[in-house]
N, C-alpha and C positions, 0 to 999 in steps of 0.2 A: 818574744812576748814581753809585755809589761806586767811585772809581778809586784803586788803590794803586800807587805808582811807587817802585821802589828806585833808589838813586843819583840822587835827584831835585834836588839842590841846584845842579848846574852842567850845562853842555853839553846833551846830548840830553835828559837827564832834566828839566832846568829848562824846556826848550822844550816838553816833553810836559806838564809841570805847567801852563804858561801856556795851551797849546792846549785841554786838557780843561776848565780853569777858564773859559776864554773862552766855551765853549758851555754853561756852567752846571752841569757835573758837580761833585760833591763830591770833593775830592782830598786824599789823605794821601800824603806822600812821606817816604822815609827818607833819611838822610844819615849819614855816619860821622864825618867830621872838620870839614867845612866849615860850622861853626856860624854864622858871620857871613853868608855867602851864603844859607844856609838861612833864617835869620831875615828877611833882606831879601826873599827870594822869598815867604815866607809873608805878610809884611806887604803886599807888592805885589799878590798874587793872592787872598789869603784862604784859601789852602790850609793844611793842617795839617802841620807839620814834626815828625818823630819821629827822634830819634837812635837809630841801630840799625846795628850791623855785621852784615850778612846772613850772614857766615861763622860767626857764633855762634848756635847753635840756640836757646839760652836767650834771647838778645836778640830774636830773631825772634818767639818765642812771646810774650814780654812786649809787643812792639810790636803784634802782632795781637790781643792780649787786649782792647785798647781800641777795636777796629774791629768794629762789630756785623756787618757783612756786606761782602763784596767782590764787586762786579760785574765789574770789570776789574782784573787783576793784570798789571803790566808789570815784568818782571825785567830791569832796566837796569843795575844796579850792576856795575861792572867795574874792573879794573886792567890795565895794560899791562906788557909786558916785551919788551925787544929785546936779543938777544945770541945767541951761538952755543950750541948744545945742550950742548957740552962745558963751557961756562962757567956755565950756570944752576945755582944751588944747589938742593938738595932742598927747602929752605925756600921759595925763590921759586916753584918748581914747585907745591908744595902750596898756597901762598897763591893762585895763579891759579885752581886748581881749587876751592879753598875758597870764593872769592868768586863765580866764574862758575857753577859747577856745584852745589856744596853749597848756596850761597845761594839759587839758584833752587829747589832741592829743598825746603829748609826753608820758603821762602815759599809754594810751591805747597801743601805739606802743611798749612800754617797757614790758607790761604785756602779750601781745598777744602770743609771742612764746611759753610760757609754756601752755597757753590755747589751742593753736592749736595742740601742741604735744599730749595733752590728750583728744582733741576733747570735751572740756567741759569748761565752764566758765560763769561768770555773770559780766556785767559791768553796773554800775548805775551812771548816770550823774545827779548831783543836779542842776536843773535849778531854775525857779521861776515862780510864776503866772504872773509876768510882762514879762517874756519871751513868755507867751501865748497871752497876750492882750496888752502889752505895758503900760508904765506909764509916765505921764507928768513929765518933769524935771528929768527923769531917762532914757534918750534915749540910752546912751552908755551901761548902765547896762541891759536894756531891749533887746538891740540888741545882746549883748554877750550871754545872757541867751537864747534868741531865736535861736541863732546859735547852742547851745548845744542840743536843741530839734531836730533840723534838723539833726545834726550829729547822734543822738541816733537812729532816724528812719532809716537813711541810713545804719548805721552799723548793725542794727537788720536784715536787708535784706541781707547784704553782709556776715555776720558771722553766720546767722542762720543755713546754711547747715553744719557748723562745730560744731553745738550744743552749740554755744556761744550766750547767751541771752543778749540783750542790752535794757535797759529801762531808762526812765528819771523820776525824782521826781520834782514836781513843788510846793514848799512850798508857803504858804501865809505869813501873818504877824506873824513872830515867835519871841518870846522874847529872843533875843540874843544881842550881842554887837552892831549889826547894828541898833538896835532900841534905843541905848543909847542917841542919840541926840534928841529924841522925848519927849515932855513934857507929863505929866500925862493926860491932857485934850485930846491931840491928840491920845494917846493910848486908852483912853476910847472911843473916837469916832470911832476908828478903830474896837474896840471890838463890839460896837453897830451895825456897818455895817456888821458884820459877823453873818450869820444866826445862828450859834451855840452859839453866845453870848459871845465869849471869844477869846483871842489871842492864837495862837498855842505855843507849847513848843518844845524845841529840842527833847524831848522824843517822841512827836507825830511823828516827822519826822523819828526818828530812828526806830519806830515800822513799818513804811512803808518800810524802807530799809530791815528789817528782812523778811517781807512778800515777797518782790520781789526777795530777795536772794534765797528763797526756792520755788518759783513758777515756776515749770518746763515747763509750757506751756504758759507763759506770756513773750512776747518780742515785742519791737517796740511801747511800750505804754508810756503814760505820766500819772503818778499817781499824782493827785492834792491833796495836804495836806494843805487845806486852810480854813477849817470850813465852806465852801460854799461861801466864799467872791467872788470868781470868779467861775462861772459855764459855761463850754463851751460845 
């Protein structure tokens, strides 16, 4: 299969690149700024790295112009924001939606023609448990991730007759760069609040992606990968 992963140079995206390449899929991944990690990952795995800011429609179109077909699209690119709603700037608010929501929209629109021609495809949108239940001081992030969940459910109904499956993944607290600002005590507290007693890893999320990529009768679902932190 040909797999396209956005935000693929680090964290969850890099784990997904490694997981899909390990089973023999052809993988193209997008990155925005992490040139050195992207080059190292491409050399390690044999995946193809493409510089692309998914919030820019023209860059997305250019990136997909070199991809003949997409069997699996994973919209993983994301940015975080922590702060009171009264303190977030309009520019910060718009950037979160531009990356998470507009970026997914642009990539889906670019990948769809080849999926529709073949009447086959899989789209995975990486949301968050905060998109499901919301998080204090992460209103913009929660809102953007919640929009991804709604988009996934709507597209599952729209694209199902064309045999294109659309699902979402809602990770919990995962050990990535987004946790870099948290001290060890906070991380320990989060682990203790998790029924499975630990934080998640990027590999945990990548395993969920592999499952959904191969699940022929699963669409319109939100797969929580959070260790039981949030149960809906």
